[in-house]
N, CA, C, O and the ligand as a Tripos MOL2 file, in Angstrom:
@<TRIPOS>MOLECULE
protein
  257   255    65     0     0
PROTEIN
NO_CHARGES

@<TRIPOS>ATOM
      1 N         -44.0770  -13.7570    5.3030 N.3       1 MET1
      2 CA        -42.6250  -13.2230    5.3020 C.3       1 MET1
      3 C         -42.5410  -12.1590    4.3900 C.2       1 MET1
      4 O         -43.2000  -12.0950    3.3520 O.2       1 MET1
      5 N         -41.6400  -11.2320    4.8220 N.am      2 THR2
      6 CA        -41.5750   -9.9110    3.8860 C.3       2 THR2
      7 C         -40.1150   -9.6300    3.7360 C.2       2 THR2
      8 O         -39.3670  -10.1580    4.5590 O.2       2 THR2
      9 N         -39.6030   -8.8730    2.8030 N.am      3 THR3
     10 CA        -38.3020   -8.5540    2.8590 C.3       3 THR3
     11 C         -37.8880   -7.6380    3.8900 C.2       3 THR3
     12 O         -36.7090   -7.2880    3.8580 O.2       3 THR3
     13 N         -38.6150   -7.1920    4.7810 N.am      4 ASN4
     14 CA        -38.4590   -6.2580    5.8740 C.3       4 ASN4
     15 C         -37.8910   -7.0110    6.9750 C.2       4 ASN4
     16 O         -37.4750   -6.4380    7.9820 O.2       4 ASN4
     17 N         -37.8480   -8.4400    6.8100 N.am      5 ASP5
     18 CA        -37.3450   -9.2800    8.0310 C.3       5 ASP5
     19 C         -35.8370   -9.2390    8.0900 C.2       5 ASP5
     20 O         -35.2020   -9.6130    9.0760 O.2       5 ASP5
     21 N         -35.2110   -8.6850    6.8030 N.am      6 VAL6
     22 CA        -33.6360   -8.6520    6.7830 C.3       6 VAL6
     23 C         -33.2530   -7.6780    7.6460 C.2       6 VAL6
     24 O         -33.5870   -6.5080    7.4570 O.2       6 VAL6
     25 N         -32.5280   -8.0510    8.6600 N.am      7 LYS7
     26 CA        -31.6780   -7.0970    9.5660 C.3       7 LYS7
     27 C         -30.8500   -6.2270    9.0030 C.2       7 LYS7
     28 O         -30.0730   -6.6530    8.1480 O.2       7 LYS7
     29 N         -30.8400   -4.9230    9.3340 N.am      8 LYS8
     30 CA        -30.0490   -4.1020    8.7950 C.3       8 LYS8
     31 C         -28.5740   -3.8120    9.8650 C.2       8 LYS8
     32 O         -28.6040   -3.3950   11.0220 O.2       8 LYS8
     33 N         -27.6040   -4.1050    9.2230 N.am      9 ILE9
     34 CA        -26.4460   -3.9740   10.0700 C.3       9 ILE9
     35 C         -25.7940   -2.5260    9.9570 C.2       9 ILE9
     36 O         -25.5800   -2.0530    8.8400 O.2       9 ILE9
     37 N         -25.5220   -1.9160   10.9610 N.am     10 LYS10
     38 CA        -25.2170   -0.5630   10.9210 C.3      10 LYS10
     39 C         -23.4450   -0.9070   10.8290 C.2      10 LYS10
     40 O         -22.8470   -1.6910   11.5660 O.2      10 LYS10
     41 N         -22.9080   -0.1690    9.8320 N.am     11 LYS11
     42 CA        -21.4540   -0.1600    9.5980 C.3      11 LYS11
     43 C         -20.8060    1.0500   10.3730 C.2      11 LYS11
     44 O         -21.3830    2.1380   10.3840 O.2      11 LYS11
     45 N         -19.7060    0.8760   10.9650 N.am     12 PRO12
     46 CA        -19.1410    1.8940   11.5510 C.3      12 PRO12
     47 C         -18.6030    3.0240   10.6020 C.2      12 PRO12
     48 O         -18.1770    2.6760    9.5010 O.2      12 PRO12
     49 N         -18.5920    4.4030   10.9620 N.am     13 LYS13
     50 CA        -18.1450    5.0950   10.0810 C.3      13 LYS13
     51 C         -16.7250    5.3620   10.1720 C.2      13 LYS13
     52 O         -16.1180    5.6080   11.2150 O.2      13 LYS13
     53 N         -16.1860    5.2900    8.8770 N.am     14 VAL14
     54 CA        -14.7830    5.5210    8.8330 C.3      14 VAL14
     55 C         -14.1830    6.8730    8.7890 C.2      14 VAL14
     56 O         -14.3540    7.5470    7.7740 O.2      14 VAL14
     57 N         -13.6290    7.2530    9.5910 N.am     15 VAL15
     58 CA        -13.2070    8.7850    9.5880 C.3      15 VAL15
     59 C         -11.8130    8.8960    9.0300 C.2      15 VAL15
     60 O         -10.8660    8.3810    9.6250 O.2      15 VAL15
     61 N         -11.6640    9.5560    7.8980 N.am     16 LEU16
     62 CA        -10.5370    9.7440    7.0690 C.3      16 LEU16
     63 C          -9.8280   11.1080    7.5940 C.2      16 LEU16
     64 O         -10.2410   12.2490    7.3840 O.2      16 LEU16
     65 N          -8.7100   10.7480    8.2970 N.am     17 SER17
     66 CA         -7.9590   11.9660    8.8320 C.3      17 SER17
     67 C          -6.7570   12.2740    7.8380 C.2      17 SER17
     68 O          -6.4550   11.4960    6.9330 O.2      17 SER17
     69 N          -6.1400   13.3930    8.0620 N.am     18 LYS18
     70 CA         -5.1440   13.9070    7.2520 C.3      18 LYS18
     71 C          -3.9380   12.7270    7.0900 C.2      18 LYS18
     72 O          -3.4030   12.4290    6.0220 O.2      18 LYS18
     73 N          -3.6790   12.2060    8.2420 N.am     19 THR19
     74 CA         -2.5960   11.3410    8.2460 C.3      19 THR19
     75 C          -2.8780    9.9920    7.2360 C.2      19 THR19
     76 O          -2.0140    9.5070    6.5070 O.2      19 THR19
     77 N          -4.1300    9.5480    7.3440 N.am     20 SER20
     78 CA         -4.3730    8.4120    6.4810 C.3      20 SER20
     79 C          -4.2690    8.8650    5.1170 C.2      20 SER20
     80 O          -3.7410    8.0910    4.3190 O.2      20 SER20
     81 N          -4.6810    9.9860    4.7100 N.am     21 LYS21
     82 CA         -4.5120   10.5560    3.3090 C.3      21 LYS21
     83 C          -3.0130   10.7430    2.9750 C.2      21 LYS21
     84 O          -2.6270   10.6400    1.8110 O.2      21 LYS21
     85 N          -2.2040   11.0070    3.9530 N.am     22 GLU22
     86 CA         -0.7540   11.1090    3.6220 C.3      22 GLU22
     87 C          -0.3820    9.6870    3.2610 C.2      22 GLU22
     88 O           0.1630    9.4050    2.1940 O.2      22 GLU22
     89 N          -0.6930    8.8130    4.1800 N.am     23 LEU23
     90 CA         -0.2710    7.3640    4.1910 C.3      23 LEU23
     91 C          -0.6050    6.7910    2.7620 C.2      23 LEU23
     92 O           0.2180    6.1080    2.1510 O.2      23 LEU23
     93 N          -1.7820    7.0830    2.2820 N.am     24 LYS24
     94 CA         -2.2120    6.5120    1.1490 C.3      24 LYS24
     95 C          -1.4260    7.1150   -0.0150 C.2      24 LYS24
     96 O          -1.2950    6.4320   -1.0310 O.2      24 LYS24
     97 N          -0.9470    8.2140    0.0410 N.am     25 ARG25
     98 CA         -0.3100    8.9130   -1.1200 C.3      25 ARG25
     99 C           1.1370    8.3840   -1.0710 C.2      25 ARG25
    100 O           1.7720    8.3330   -2.1250 O.2      25 ARG25
    101 N           1.7540    7.9490    0.2050 N.am     26 SER26
    102 CA          2.9740    7.5270    0.1270 C.3      26 SER26
    103 C           3.2650    6.2460   -0.0940 C.2      26 SER26
    104 O           4.4230    5.8340   -0.0200 O.2      26 SER26
    105 N           2.1330    5.3980   -0.4200 N.am     27 ARG27
    106 CA          2.1240    3.9950   -0.3650 C.3      27 ARG27
    107 C           2.2300    3.7190   -2.0470 C.2      27 ARG27
    108 O           1.4410    2.9660   -2.6170 O.2      27 ARG27
    109 N           3.2070    4.3650   -2.6750 N.am     28 VAL28
    110 CA          3.3820    4.0790   -4.0980 C.3      28 VAL28
    111 C           5.1100    3.9880   -4.0440 C.2      28 VAL28
    112 O           5.8200    4.2390   -3.0710 O.2      28 VAL28
    113 N           5.5020    3.5820   -5.3030 N.am     29 CYS29
    114 CA          6.8440    3.3350   -5.4930 C.3      29 CYS29
    115 C           7.6800    4.8600   -5.5400 C.2      29 CYS29
    116 O           7.2140    5.8040   -6.1770 O.2      29 CYS29
    117 N           8.6950    4.9330   -4.9380 N.am     30 LYS30
    118 CA          9.4870    6.1220   -4.8180 C.3      30 LYS30
    119 C           9.8470    6.5110   -6.3780 C.2      30 LYS30
    120 O           9.7630    7.6510   -6.8340 O.2      30 LYS30
    121 N          10.2310    5.4380   -7.0480 N.am     31 PHE31
    122 CA         10.8470    5.8980   -8.3740 C.3      31 PHE31
    123 C           9.8520    6.0670   -9.4560 C.2      31 PHE31
    124 O           9.9780    7.0680  -10.1620 O.2      31 PHE31
    125 N           8.8410    5.2100   -9.7080 N.am     32 CYS32
    126 CA          8.0740    5.0860  -10.8520 C.3      32 CYS32
    127 C           6.4640    5.4310  -10.3720 C.2      32 CYS32
    128 O           5.6450    5.8270  -11.2010 O.2      32 CYS32
    129 N           6.1940    5.2760   -9.2610 N.am     33 GLY33
    130 CA          4.8310    5.7750   -8.5630 C.3      33 GLY33
    131 C           3.8620    4.5810   -8.6890 C.2      33 GLY33
    132 O           2.7360    4.8150   -8.2500 O.2      33 GLY33
    133 N           4.0610    3.3950   -9.1810 N.am     34 THR34
    134 CA          3.2910    2.4740   -9.0380 C.3      34 THR34
    135 C           2.8970    1.6090   -7.7120 C.2      34 THR34
    136 O           3.6620    1.4490   -6.7600 O.2      34 THR34
    137 N           1.5490    1.0660   -7.8090 N.am     35 GLN35
    138 CA          1.1850    0.6340   -6.4440 C.3      35 GLN35
    139 C           1.5500   -1.0850   -6.5370 C.2      35 GLN35
    140 O           1.3790   -1.8580   -5.5940 O.2      35 GLN35
    141 N           2.0030   -1.4150   -7.6820 N.am     36 ARG36
    142 CA          1.9400   -2.9340   -7.9790 C.3      36 ARG36
    143 C           3.2160   -3.1890   -7.3790 C.2      36 ARG36
    144 O           4.1840   -2.4320   -7.4640 O.2      36 ARG36
    145 N           3.1770   -4.4210   -6.6940 N.am     37 GLY37
    146 CA          4.2590   -5.0440   -6.1520 C.3      37 GLY37
    147 C           5.2250   -4.2770   -5.3300 C.2      37 GLY37
    148 O           6.4440   -4.4480   -5.3440 O.2      37 GLY37
    149 N           4.6170   -3.4740   -4.6610 N.am     38 LEU38
    150 CA          5.2850   -2.5730   -3.8970 C.3      38 LEU38
    151 C           5.9230   -3.2010   -2.6080 C.2      38 LEU38
    152 O           5.1790   -3.8770   -1.8970 O.2      38 LEU38
    153 N           7.1280   -3.0500   -2.2740 N.am     39 ILE39
    154 CA          7.8060   -3.4760   -1.1290 C.3      39 ILE39
    155 C           7.7740   -2.3640   -0.0770 C.2      39 ILE39
    156 O           8.2820   -1.2580   -0.2590 O.2      39 ILE39
    157 N           7.1010   -2.7650    1.1020 N.am     40 ARG40
    158 CA          7.0970   -1.7170    2.1760 C.3      40 ARG40
    159 C           7.7120   -2.1710    3.2390 C.2      40 ARG40
    160 O           7.5200   -1.6640    4.3440 O.2      40 ARG40
    161 N           8.5460   -3.2060    3.0380 N.am     41 LYS41
    162 CA          9.4380   -3.8770    4.1990 C.3      41 LYS41
    163 C          10.7010   -2.8170    4.2490 C.2      41 LYS41
    164 O          11.1450   -2.1710    3.3000 O.2      41 LYS41
    165 N          11.1410   -2.8160    5.5660 N.am     42 TYR42
    166 CA         12.1160   -1.8870    5.8780 C.3      42 TYR42
    167 C          11.8560   -0.5320    5.2890 C.2      42 TYR42
    168 O          12.8520    0.0170    4.8190 O.2      42 TYR42
    169 N          10.9530   -0.0150    5.2330 N.am     43 ASN43
    170 CA         10.3420    1.1730    4.8620 C.3      43 ASN43
    171 C          10.9540    1.6560    3.3870 C.2      43 ASN43
    172 O          11.2940    2.8050    3.1080 O.2      43 ASN43
    173 N          11.0070    0.5480    2.5570 N.am     44 LEU44
    174 CA         11.7960    0.9100    1.1360 C.3      44 LEU44
    175 C          10.6990    1.5830    0.1900 C.2      44 LEU44
    176 O          11.0300    2.4680   -0.5990 O.2      44 LEU44
    177 N           9.4760    1.1670    0.2900 N.am     45 TYR45
    178 CA          8.3470    1.8790   -0.6640 C.3      45 TYR45
    179 C           9.0870    1.8450   -2.0400 C.2      45 TYR45
    180 O           9.4330    2.9010   -2.5690 O.2      45 TYR45
    181 N           9.2980    0.7820   -2.5470 N.am     46 ILE46
    182 CA          9.8290    0.6840   -3.8770 C.3      46 ILE46
    183 C           9.2500   -0.6090   -4.3980 C.2      46 ILE46
    184 O           9.0860   -1.6420   -3.7490 O.2      46 ILE46
    185 N           8.9230   -0.3630   -5.8630 N.am     47 CYS47
    186 CA          8.2450   -1.7320   -6.3810 C.3      47 CYS47
    187 C           9.2550   -2.6620   -6.7860 C.2      47 CYS47
    188 O          10.4260   -2.3010   -6.9070 O.2      47 CYS47
    189 N           8.8600   -3.8930   -7.0130 N.am     48 ARG48
    190 CA          9.7530   -5.0020   -7.2200 C.3      48 ARG48
    191 C          10.5900   -4.6450   -8.5120 C.2      48 ARG48
    192 O          11.7630   -5.0160   -8.5640 O.2      48 ARG48
    193 N          10.0780   -3.9980   -9.4650 N.am     49 ARG49
    194 CA         10.7240   -3.8780  -10.7040 C.3      49 ARG49
    195 C          11.8980   -2.7200  -10.5030 C.2      49 ARG49
    196 O          13.0010   -2.8510  -11.0330 O.2      49 ARG49
    197 N          11.5740   -1.6530   -9.7420 N.am     50 CYS50
    198 CA         12.5360   -0.8290   -9.5050 C.3      50 CYS50
    199 C          13.6260   -1.1720   -8.3270 C.2      50 CYS50
    200 O          14.6960   -0.5790   -8.1980 O.2      50 CYS50
    201 N          13.1520   -2.2500   -7.4840 N.am     51 PHE51
    202 CA         13.9570   -2.7620   -6.6530 C.3      51 PHE51
    203 C          15.0590   -3.4560   -7.2830 C.2      51 PHE51
    204 O          16.2030   -3.3130   -6.8530 O.2      51 PHE51
    205 N          14.7720   -4.2610   -8.3580 N.am     52 ASN52
    206 CA         15.7820   -4.9920   -9.0540 C.3      52 ASN52
    207 C          16.7060   -3.9350   -9.7830 C.2      52 ASN52
    208 O          17.8590   -4.3190   -9.9790 O.2      52 ASN52
    209 N          16.3860   -2.6920  -10.2040 N.am     53 ASP53
    210 CA         17.1470   -1.7800  -10.7610 C.3      53 ASP53
    211 C          18.0680   -0.8910   -9.9000 C.2      53 ASP53
    212 O          19.1660   -0.4600  -10.2510 O.2      53 ASP53
    213 N          17.4550   -0.6870   -8.7280 N.am     54 TYR54
    214 CA         18.1900   -0.0060   -7.7230 C.3      54 TYR54
    215 C          18.7760   -0.5840   -6.6550 C.2      54 TYR54
    216 O          19.4860    0.0630   -5.8850 O.2      54 TYR54
    217 N          18.4970   -2.0130   -6.4980 N.am     55 ALA55
    218 CA         19.0340   -2.6310   -5.3140 C.3      55 ALA55
    219 C          20.5520   -2.4150   -5.2190 C.2      55 ALA55
    220 O          20.9270   -2.0790   -4.0960 O.2      55 ALA55
    221 N          21.3700   -2.5190   -6.0240 N.am     56 ALA56
    222 CA         22.7800   -2.5930   -5.9710 C.3      56 ALA56
    223 C          23.0540   -1.0330   -5.2250 C.2      56 ALA56
    224 O          23.6960   -0.8710   -4.1880 O.2      56 ALA56
    225 N          22.4680   -0.0670   -5.9470 N.am     57 GLU57
    226 CA         22.6800    1.5970   -5.4910 C.3      57 GLU57
    227 C          22.2980    1.6450   -3.9160 C.2      57 GLU57
    228 O          22.9650    2.2950   -3.1120 O.2      57 GLU57
    229 N          21.3620    1.0240   -3.6250 N.am     58 LEU58
    230 CA         20.7360    0.9850   -2.2800 C.3      58 LEU58
    231 C          21.4510    0.1200   -1.1840 C.2      58 LEU58
    232 O          21.1310    0.0940    0.0040 O.2      58 LEU58
    233 N          22.4760   -0.5870   -1.7760 N.am     59 GLY59
    234 CA         23.1620   -1.3810   -0.9080 C.3      59 GLY59
    235 C          22.7230   -2.7450   -0.7590 C.2      59 GLY59
    236 O          23.0740   -3.3500    0.2540 O.2      59 GLY59
    237 N          22.0230   -3.3020   -1.6020 N.am     60 PHE60
    238 CA         21.6500   -4.6090   -1.6090 C.3      60 PHE60
    239 C          22.4370   -5.4310   -2.4720 C.2      60 PHE60
    240 O          22.6630   -5.0620   -3.6240 O.2      60 PHE60
    241 N          22.8860   -6.5340   -2.0150 N.am     61 LYS61
    242 CA         23.7300   -7.4270   -2.7500 C.3      61 LYS61
    243 C          22.9560   -8.7000   -3.3600 C.2      61 LYS61
    244 O          22.0550   -9.2450   -2.7220 O.2      61 LYS61
    245 N          23.3100   -9.0880   -4.4770 N.am     62 LYS62
    246 CA         22.5290  -10.3250   -5.0260 C.3      62 LYS62
    247 C          23.3560  -11.4680   -4.5390 C.2      62 LYS62
    248 O          24.5610  -11.5780   -4.7640 O.2      62 LYS62
    249 N          22.6610  -12.2780   -3.8850 N.am     63 TYR63
    250 CA         23.4210  -13.6650   -3.7510 C.3      63 TYR63
    251 C          22.8000  -14.7690   -4.4500 C.2      63 TYR63
    252 O          21.6990  -15.2820   -4.2490 O.2      63 TYR63
    253 N          23.7880  -15.0810   -5.4010 N.am     64 ASP64
    254 CA         23.3840  -16.3720   -6.3020 C.3      64 ASP64
    255 C          23.7750  -17.5570   -5.7740 C.2      64 ASP64
    256 O          23.5260  -18.6090   -6.3640 O.2      64 ASP64
    257 ZN          8.8560    1.3120   -9.3960 Zn       65 ZN65
@<TRIPOS>BOND
     1     1     2 1
     2     2     3 1
     3     3     4 2
     4     3     5 am
     5     5     6 1
     6     6     7 1
     7     7     8 2
     8     7     9 am
     9     9    10 1
    10    10    11 1
    11    11    12 2
    12    11    13 am
    13    13    14 1
    14    14    15 1
    15    15    16 2
    16    15    17 am
    17    17    18 1
    18    18    19 1
    19    19    20 2
    20    19    21 am
    21    21    22 1
    22    22    23 1
    23    23    24 2
    24    23    25 am
    25    25    26 1
    26    26    27 1
    27    27    28 2
    28    27    29 am
    29    29    30 1
    30    30    31 1
    31    31    32 2
    32    31    33 am
    33    33    34 1
    34    34    35 1
    35    35    36 2
    36    35    37 am
    37    37    38 1
    38    38    39 1
    39    39    40 2
    40    39    41 am
    41    41    42 1
    42    42    43 1
    43    43    44 2
    44    43    45 am
    45    45    46 1
    46    46    47 1
    47    47    48 2
    48    47    49 am
    49    49    50 1
    50    50    51 1
    51    51    52 2
    52    51    53 am
    53    53    54 1
    54    54    55 1
    55    55    56 2
    56    55    57 am
    57    57    58 1
    58    58    59 1
    59    59    60 2
    60    59    61 am
    61    61    62 1
    62    62    63 1
    63    63    64 2
    64    63    65 am
    65    65    66 1
    66    66    67 1
    67    67    68 2
    68    67    69 am
    69    69    70 1
    70    70    71 1
    71    71    72 2
    72    71    73 am
    73    73    74 1
    74    74    75 1
    75    75    76 2
    76    75    77 am
    77    77    78 1
    78    78    79 1
    79    79    80 2
    80    79    81 am
    81    81    82 1
    82    82    83 1
    83    83    84 2
    84    83    85 am
    85    85    86 1
    86    86    87 1
    87    87    88 2
    88    87    89 am
    89    89    90 1
    90    90    91 1
    91    91    92 2
    92    91    93 am
    93    93    94 1
    94    94    95 1
    95    95    96 2
    96    95    97 am
    97    97    98 1
    98    98    99 1
    99    99   100 2
   100    99   101 am
   101   101   102 1
   102   102   103 1
   103   103   104 2
   104   103   105 am
   105   105   106 1
   106   106   107 1
   107   107   108 2
   108   107   109 am
   109   109   110 1
   110   110   111 1
   111   111   112 2
   112   111   113 am
   113   113   114 1
   114   114   115 1
   115   115   116 2
   116   115   117 am
   117   117   118 1
   118   118   119 1
   119   119   120 2
   120   119   121 am
   121   121   122 1
   122   122   123 1
   123   123   124 2
   124   123   125 am
   125   125   126 1
   126   126   127 1
   127   127   128 2
   128   127   129 am
   129   129   130 1
   130   130   131 1
   131   131   132 2
   132   131   133 am
   133   133   134 1
   134   134   135 1
   135   135   136 2
   136   135   137 am
   137   137   138 1
   138   138   139 1
   139   139   140 2
   140   139   141 am
   141   141   142 1
   142   142   143 1
   143   143   144 2
   144   143   145 am
   145   145   146 1
   146   146   147 1
   147   147   148 2
   148   147   149 am
   149   149   150 1
   150   150   151 1
   151   151   152 2
   152   151   153 am
   153   153   154 1
   154   154   155 1
   155   155   156 2
   156   155   157 am
   157   157   158 1
   158   158   159 1
   159   159   160 2
   160   159   161 am
   161   161   162 1
   162   162   163 1
   163   163   164 2
   164   163   165 am
   165   165   166 1
   166   166   167 1
   167   167   168 2
   168   167   169 am
   169   169   170 1
   170   170   171 1
   171   171   172 2
   172   171   173 am
   173   173   174 1
   174   174   175 1
   175   175   176 2
   176   175   177 am
   177   177   178 1
   178   178   179 1
   179   179   180 2
   180   179   181 am
   181   181   182 1
   182   182   183 1
   183   183   184 2
   184   183   185 am
   185   185   186 1
   186   186   187 1
   187   187   188 2
   188   187   189 am
   189   189   190 1
   190   190   191 1
   191   191   192 2
   192   191   193 am
   193   193   194 1
   194   194   195 1
   195   195   196 2
   196   195   197 am
   197   197   198 1
   198   198   199 1
   199   199   200 2
   200   199   201 am
   201   201   202 1
   202   202   203 1
   203   203   204 2
   204   203   205 am
   205   205   206 1
   206   206   207 1
   207   207   208 2
   208   207   209 am
   209   209   210 1
   210   210   211 1
   211   211   212 2
   212   211   213 am
   213   213   214 1
   214   214   215 1
   215   215   216 2
   216   215   217 am
   217   217   218 1
   218   218   219 1
   219   219   220 2
   220   219   221 am
   221   221   222 1
   222   222   223 1
   223   223   224 2
   224   223   225 am
   225   225   226 1
   226   226   227 1
   227   227   228 2
   228   227   229 am
   229   229   230 1
   230   230   231 1
   231   231   232 2
   232   231   233 am
   233   233   234 1
   234   234   235 1
   235   235   236 2
   236   235   237 am
   237   237   238 1
   238   238   239 1
   239   239   240 2
   240   239   241 am
   241   241   242 1
   242   242   243 1
   243   243   244 2
   244   243   245 am
   245   245   246 1
   246   246   247 1
   247   247   248 2
   248   247   249 am
   249   249   250 1
   250   250   251 1
   251   251   252 2
   252   251   253 am
   253   253   254 1
   254   254   255 1
   255   255   256 2
@<TRIPOS>SUBSTRUCTURE
     1 MET1         2 RESIDUE 1 A MET
     2 THR2         6 RESIDUE 1 A THR
     3 THR3        10 RESIDUE 1 A THR
     4 ASN4        14 RESIDUE 1 A ASN
     5 ASP5        18 RESIDUE 1 A ASP
     6 VAL6        22 RESIDUE 1 A VAL
     7 LYS7        26 RESIDUE 1 A LYS
     8 LYS8        30 RESIDUE 1 A LYS
     9 ILE9        34 RESIDUE 1 A ILE
    10 LYS10       38 RESIDUE 1 A LYS
    11 LYS11       42 RESIDUE 1 A LYS
    12 PRO12       46 RESIDUE 1 A PRO
    13 LYS13       50 RESIDUE 1 A LYS
    14 VAL14       54 RESIDUE 1 A VAL
    15 VAL15       58 RESIDUE 1 A VAL
    16 LEU16       62 RESIDUE 1 A LEU
    17 SER17       66 RESIDUE 1 A SER
    18 LYS18       70 RESIDUE 1 A LYS
    19 THR19       74 RESIDUE 1 A THR
    20 SER20       78 RESIDUE 1 A SER
    21 LYS21       82 RESIDUE 1 A LYS
    22 GLU22       86 RESIDUE 1 A GLU
    23 LEU23       90 RESIDUE 1 A LEU
    24 LYS24       94 RESIDUE 1 A LYS
    25 ARG25       98 RESIDUE 1 A ARG
    26 SER26      102 RESIDUE 1 A SER
    27 ARG27      106 RESIDUE 1 A ARG
    28 VAL28      110 RESIDUE 1 A VAL
    29 CYS29      114 RESIDUE 1 A CYS
    30 LYS30      118 RESIDUE 1 A LYS
    31 PHE31      122 RESIDUE 1 A PHE
    32 CYS32      126 RESIDUE 1 A CYS
    33 GLY33      130 RESIDUE 1 A GLY
    34 THR34      134 RESIDUE 1 A THR
    35 GLN35      138 RESIDUE 1 A GLN
    36 ARG36      142 RESIDUE 1 A ARG
    37 GLY37      146 RESIDUE 1 A GLY
    38 LEU38      150 RESIDUE 1 A LEU
    39 ILE39      154 RESIDUE 1 A ILE
    40 ARG40      158 RESIDUE 1 A ARG
    41 LYS41      162 RESIDUE 1 A LYS
    42 TYR42      166 RESIDUE 1 A TYR
    43 ASN43      170 RESIDUE 1 A ASN
    44 LEU44      174 RESIDUE 1 A LEU
    45 TYR45      178 RESIDUE 1 A TYR
    46 ILE46      182 RESIDUE 1 A ILE
    47 CYS47      186 RESIDUE 1 A CYS
    48 ARG48      190 RESIDUE 1 A ARG
    49 ARG49      194 RESIDUE 1 A ARG
    50 CYS50      198 RESIDUE 1 A CYS
    51 PHE51      202 RESIDUE 1 A PHE
    52 ASN52      206 RESIDUE 1 A ASN
    53 ASP53      210 RESIDUE 1 A ASP
    54 TYR54      214 RESIDUE 1 A TYR
    55 ALA55      218 RESIDUE 1 A ALA
    56 ALA56      222 RESIDUE 1 A ALA
    57 GLU57      226 RESIDUE 1 A GLU
    58 LEU58      230 RESIDUE 1 A LEU
    59 GLY59      234 RESIDUE 1 A GLY
    60 PHE60      238 RESIDUE 1 A PHE
    61 LYS61      242 RESIDUE 1 A LYS
    62 LYS62      246 RESIDUE 1 A LYS
    63 TYR63      250 RESIDUE 1 A TYR
    64 ASP64      254 RESIDUE 1 A ASP
    65 ZN65       257 GROUP 0 **** ****
């Protein structure tokens, strides 16, 4: 038994296009530019922190 017995799995090449690059760049918070806690729902692209600050301005109402 040799180490050559290990099967080599070919990985498919990932082609990065311009569009994917743009998508990557836009996946940050509009206001502070962070990627943490980003809300992409409804095309908001706002982090949770900024969402709290700007929710009222964006037309979201708090329901307590
Ligand atoms: Zn933010």
